[in-house]
C-alpha positions in Angstrom: -22.4 -75.9 57.4 -18.6 -74.5 56.9 -16.6 -73.5 59.6 -15.7 -70.1 60.0 -12.0 -69.1 58.6 -9.6 -69.1 61.8 -7.4 -66.4 62.2 -3.5 -66.8 62.3 -2.1 -66.7 65.5 0.0 -63.5 64.7 -3.1 -61.3 64.0 -3.1 -60.6 67.6 0.1 -59.3 67.6 0.9 -56.0 65.6 4.6 -56.2 65.6 4.3 -60.1 64.0 1.4 -59.1 62.0 3.4 -56.2 60.2 5.9 -58.7 59.8 3.6 -60.8 57.9 2.5 -57.7 55.9 6.1 -56.5 54.9 6.6 -60.1 53.6 3.1 -60.4 51.3 3.9 -56.8 50.0 7.7 -57.8 49.0 6.2 -60.8 47.3 3.0 -59.4 45.8 0.8 -61.2 47.6 -1.5 -58.2 49.3 -5.3 -57.9 48.4 -6.8 -54.9 48.1 -9.9 -54.5 49.5 -12.4 -52.1 47.4 -12.4 -49.1 49.6 -9.0 -48.4 49.4 -9.6 -46.9 45.6 -12.1 -44.1 47.1 -8.8 -42.1 48.6 -6.1 -44.0 47.0 -5.5 -41.0 44.3 -5.4 -38.6 47.7 -1.5 -40.1 48.1 -0.9 -39.2 44.6 -0.8 -43.3 43.3 -3.0 -45.6 41.1 -3.7 -48.9 41.7 -1.2 -49.6 39.2 1.3 -48.1 41.1 0.6 -50.4 44.5 2.7 -53.3 43.5 5.9 -51.4 43.2 5.7 -48.6 45.6 3.9 -51.0 48.6 6.7 -52.8 49.5 9.1 -49.4 50.0 5.8 -48.3 52.0 5.6 -51.2 53.9 9.3 -51.2 54.8 9.2 -47.3 56.2 6.4 -48.7 59.0 7.9 -49.5 62.4 5.8 -50.7 65.7 5.4 -47.8 67.3 3.5 -46.4 64.5 0.7 -48.4 65.9 -2.5 -47.2 66.5 -5.1 -49.2 67.8 -8.7 -49.1 66.3 -11.2 -47.4 68.4 -14.2 -47.0 66.3 -17.0 -50.1 66.8 -18.2 -49.5 62.8 -14.6 -49.4 61.6 -13.5 -53.4 60.7 -10.7 -54.9 62.7 -7.2 -54.9 61.7 -4.0 -53.4 62.4 -3.5 -49.1 61.6 -0.2 -47.7 61.3 0.1 -43.6 61.4 3.6 -42.8 60.0 5.6 -40.2 58.1 5.9 -41.9 54.3 9.3 -40.8 52.6 8.1 -42.2 49.4 4.7 -40.4 49.4 6.3 -37.3 51.1 3.3 -37.0 53.6 1.9 -38.5 56.8 0.0 -41.4 56.1 -2.7 -43.9 57.9 -2.6 -47.4 56.3 -4.7 -50.4 57.3 -4.5 -53.8 56.8 -5.7 -57.0 58.6 -4.2 -60.8 58.3 -7.4 -63.3 57.3 -7.3 -66.9 57.7 -4.8 -69.3 59.0 -2.2 -69.2 55.9 -2.5 -65.8 56.3 -3.5 -63.5 53.8 -2.6 -60.2 54.1 -5.4 -57.9 53.2 -5.3 -53.7 52.7 -8.2 -51.8 53.9 -6.9 -48.2 53.7 -4.2 -46.0 52.3 -4.5 -42.0 52.6 -3.3 -39.1 54.3 -3.6 -39.2 58.2 -6.3 -36.9 58.5 -8.0 -38.4 61.0 
C-alpha cells in the first residue's frame, strides 16, 4: 500500500506558502489544474500567456490579500483576492502546495466575482 503524500510544513502558513508560490512562478515550476482553463479568458489570458505573466501577478500578491476558504466543497489551498496592475482588475487566485518538495499547483485565476 502506498503512503499518502505528506504536506510541506509551509503549506499551513499562507505567507510562507505565498513565498513558495512566487519562487515557483519565477522559475516556471507552477503546475496548472484543469479547472483554470474554464475562466482564464475572463482575465484576458490564454494558457500560453501564463509562463510570462504569472511571475508578475505573483509578485503583486501580499499576505494581507489572503482569504480563508470556507466552502467545504472547494479543494483546500491558499486563496488571495487582490488588485492586479498587470491584469487591470481585482483578481481571485488560488493555489496549493502539494507534497514534501513542494509542488505549487494553481487552481484558480479569474476576476474576483465572489
